[in-house]
Wavefront OBJ file of the C-alpha trace (Angstrom):
o trace
v 24.422 125.795 139.583
v 27.940 124.311 139.852
v 27.351 120.532 141.833
v 28.794 120.296 145.348
v 31.995 118.075 145.760
v 31.857 115.100 148.207
v 35.278 114.238 149.835
v 35.944 110.871 151.156
v 39.191 110.557 152.975
v 41.635 107.386 153.518
v 42.198 104.951 155.861
v 42.807 105.822 159.309
v 41.821 109.090 159.102
v 38.768 111.820 157.784
v 37.382 114.520 156.760
v 38.550 117.114 159.513
v 42.200 115.923 158.385
v 42.704 115.006 155.593
v 39.991 117.772 153.469
v 39.477 120.994 155.782
v 42.829 121.729 157.775
v 44.108 121.732 154.614
v 41.877 124.541 153.072
v 40.278 122.036 150.561
v 36.542 123.162 152.593
v 38.462 126.898 152.426
v 38.991 127.076 148.760
v 36.401 124.975 147.697
v 34.571 127.605 148.915
v 36.209 130.490 147.755
v 34.805 128.520 144.818
v 30.916 128.903 145.845
v 30.870 124.627 146.078
v 29.630 123.507 149.062
v 32.142 120.708 149.692
v 30.631 117.499 151.298
v 32.735 116.054 153.672
v 32.205 111.961 155.084
v 33.603 110.359 157.538
v 33.946 106.832 156.856
v 32.809 104.321 158.426
v 34.816 103.947 161.625
v 36.901 106.883 161.013
v 36.492 110.665 162.519
v 32.948 111.079 163.478
v 31.453 108.093 161.966
v 30.496 105.141 164.290
v 33.042 102.811 164.837
v 31.822 98.589 164.644
v 34.007 96.639 165.811
v 32.837 93.755 163.681
v 34.703 93.626 160.582
v 30.899 92.386 158.458
v 30.046 95.818 159.520
v 32.215 97.795 156.855
v 30.821 95.435 153.351
v 28.518 98.748 153.690
v 30.883 101.459 153.767
v 29.530 102.517 150.143
v 26.304 101.852 150.744
v 26.500 104.483 154.191
v 28.239 106.971 151.969
v 25.797 105.955 148.901
v 23.058 107.119 151.226
v 24.211 110.320 152.680
v 24.881 111.517 148.649
v 22.140 114.008 147.368
v 19.840 113.550 144.704
v 21.286 115.543 141.753
v 24.715 114.288 140.344
v 28.098 115.881 142.785
v 31.721 115.724 141.570
v 33.999 113.479 143.829
v 37.361 113.231 144.752
v 38.151 111.175 147.074
v 42.128 110.377 148.138
v 43.417 106.730 148.853
v 40.539 104.120 151.213
v 38.205 107.022 149.701
v 39.171 106.535 145.969
v 37.911 103.477 146.241
v 34.662 103.644 147.712
v 34.529 106.667 145.491
v 35.236 103.982 142.737
v 33.062 101.660 144.111
v 30.372 104.099 143.888
v 30.412 104.272 140.576
v 29.877 101.305 139.637
v 27.020 101.724 141.757
v 24.764 104.353 139.622
v 28.110 106.295 137.459
v 24.977 108.754 136.774
v 25.770 110.362 140.438
v 28.746 111.459 139.753
v 29.822 114.040 137.024
v 33.256 114.542 136.937
v 36.018 112.022 139.149
v 39.457 112.739 140.587
v 41.064 109.613 142.881
v 44.202 110.720 144.175
v 47.131 108.210 146.079
v 45.993 104.967 143.764
v 46.998 103.598 141.351
v 48.058 100.512 139.881
v 46.498 99.093 144.339
v 43.065 99.115 143.000
v 43.342 95.740 140.403
v 45.903 93.665 141.886
v 45.849 92.856 145.213
v 46.942 95.663 147.900
v 48.138 95.825 151.015
v 45.907 95.474 153.906
v 47.365 91.687 154.750
v 50.622 93.441 155.715
v 48.997 97.217 156.964
v 46.698 94.595 159.684
v 49.851 92.132 160.242
v 51.393 96.258 161.769
v 48.322 97.604 162.994
v 48.015 94.561 164.992
v 51.712 94.213 166.278
v 53.022 91.254 163.573
v 54.953 94.285 160.812
v 57.995 95.028 160.200
v 59.436 97.484 162.341
v 60.911 98.453 159.338
v 58.782 98.972 156.672
v 57.960 102.553 157.310
v 54.657 102.474 154.900
v 53.162 100.729 157.545
v 54.004 101.260 160.568
v 53.003 104.701 159.296
v 49.747 103.154 159.273
v 49.970 101.601 162.093
v 51.285 105.675 164.028
v 47.430 106.416 162.041
v 45.852 104.159 163.339
v 46.883 105.065 167.859
v 45.736 108.788 166.338
v 44.014 110.483 169.546
v 40.710 110.021 168.533
v 41.348 106.840 166.145
v 39.348 103.929 167.643
v 42.102 101.176 166.626
v 40.127 97.677 167.401
v 37.791 99.405 164.658
v 40.184 100.396 161.749
v 41.460 97.303 161.474
v 38.105 95.525 161.772
v 37.910 98.080 158.733
v 41.336 96.694 157.662
v 39.811 92.756 157.785
v 36.405 94.168 155.101
v 36.471 92.120 151.711
v 37.861 93.390 149.288
v 38.515 92.311 145.557
v 39.942 94.463 143.762
v 38.348 95.834 140.650
v 38.698 94.322 137.253
v 39.775 96.160 133.804
v 35.998 95.035 132.819
v 34.524 96.235 135.352
v 35.948 100.097 135.026
v 35.657 99.908 131.158
v 31.556 100.654 132.745
v 32.711 103.570 134.187
v 32.062 105.594 131.400
v 32.693 108.731 133.541
v 35.501 111.985 133.487
v 38.016 111.151 135.772
v 42.097 112.417 137.009
v 43.978 110.206 138.573
v 46.591 112.311 141.029
v 49.138 110.591 142.272
v 52.858 111.301 143.724
v 55.680 108.942 142.127
v 56.807 108.146 145.673
v 54.121 107.060 146.645
v 53.600 102.693 146.726
v 49.896 102.170 145.212
v 51.865 103.186 141.638
v 51.898 103.121 138.862
v 48.745 105.052 138.124
v 48.339 103.928 134.144
v 47.351 100.580 134.779
v 44.334 101.500 136.255
v 43.753 105.342 134.242
v 44.012 102.204 130.912
v 41.374 100.485 132.272
v 38.925 103.870 132.803
v 37.757 104.451 129.891
v 37.560 108.326 130.240
v 41.085 109.076 132.792
v 44.018 110.807 132.642
v 47.417 111.225 135.022
v 48.815 113.945 137.096
v 51.795 112.152 138.465
v 53.659 114.773 140.959
v 57.356 114.665 141.231
v 59.033 114.017 144.856
v 55.575 113.275 146.466
v 55.076 110.312 148.538
v 51.626 108.615 149.951
v 51.272 110.301 152.635
v 52.027 113.967 152.402
v 49.691 114.205 149.032
v 46.719 116.270 150.059
v 48.654 119.116 151.504
v 49.996 119.208 148.391
v 49.259 122.066 145.711
v 49.870 119.940 142.748
v 46.758 117.943 143.632
v 44.967 120.846 145.188
v 45.240 122.311 141.761
v 44.622 120.337 139.536
v 41.678 118.562 140.678
v 40.648 122.569 141.408
v 41.202 122.843 137.864
v 39.862 119.807 136.266
v 37.017 120.658 138.307
v 36.290 123.469 137.136
v 36.110 125.068 140.622
v 39.043 127.634 140.728
v 38.679 129.734 144.055
v 37.788 133.634 143.091
l 1 2 3 4 5 6 7 8 9 10 11 12 13 14 15 16 17 18 19 20 21 22 23 24 25 26 27 28 29 30 31 32 33 34 35 36 37 38 39 40 41 42 43 44 45 46 47 48 49 50 51 52 53 54 55 56 57 58 59 60 61 62 63 64 65 66 67 68 69 70 71 72 73 74 75 76 77 78 79 80 81 82 83 84 85 86 87 88 89 90 91 92 93 94 95 96 97 98 99 100 101 102 103 104 105 106 107 108 109 110 111 112 113 114 115 116 117 118 119 120 121 122 123 124 125 126 127 128 129 130 131 132 133 134 135 136 137 138 139 140 141 142 143 144 145 146 147 148 149 150 151 152 153 154 155 156 157 158 159 160 161 162 163 164 165 166 167 168 169 170 171 172 173 174 175 176 177 178 179 180 181 182 183 184 185 186 187 188 189 190 191 192 193 194 195 196 197 198 199 200 201 202 203 204 205 206 207 208 209 210 211 212 213 214 215 216 217 218 219 220 221 222 223 224 225
């Protein structure tokens, strides 16, 4: 029997918004694959603590909800970083991984401080990326204070030495308009990774793109029908 597919969403969104609404659950069901969507701490239906230290356990909380057998995984944006962190902890828990909406940002200091400024009202109103994160955080159903705490969590960039130990087949999918790119520095640091770049696609529109859906499902051998 084919393994379940873990789905991890991005910052200030949820399993419902990132995966279920665009149809990922339906497509995986048509491929006879179980979709295992987990809301990250501070998001969706998960607990929403306001203490930044609580968010140091984000990866461990996901790990505790995984089945005993290895899974395939698709992680988007922050969810991709959590997926990679889990793979570093225990590569045997995964068969194949799709990392989406990430690239060089995972191996250099990211935009966390700029996003935090936007969330706390200090951001540059002309910075459309960070202002969009602020809008997402204020979407009904979100807890902005929990998301601020999440953004304050300690996170160091992955090192090339760390990534060399993730000997799992990995697909990196990113739009050519995505601030997280370029993807090649990340893919080159992974022992078994390739890249799909989608033309004209930005960071926030990626989960709904047919090019992403098709590439991910093909890579995981989860073609519907």
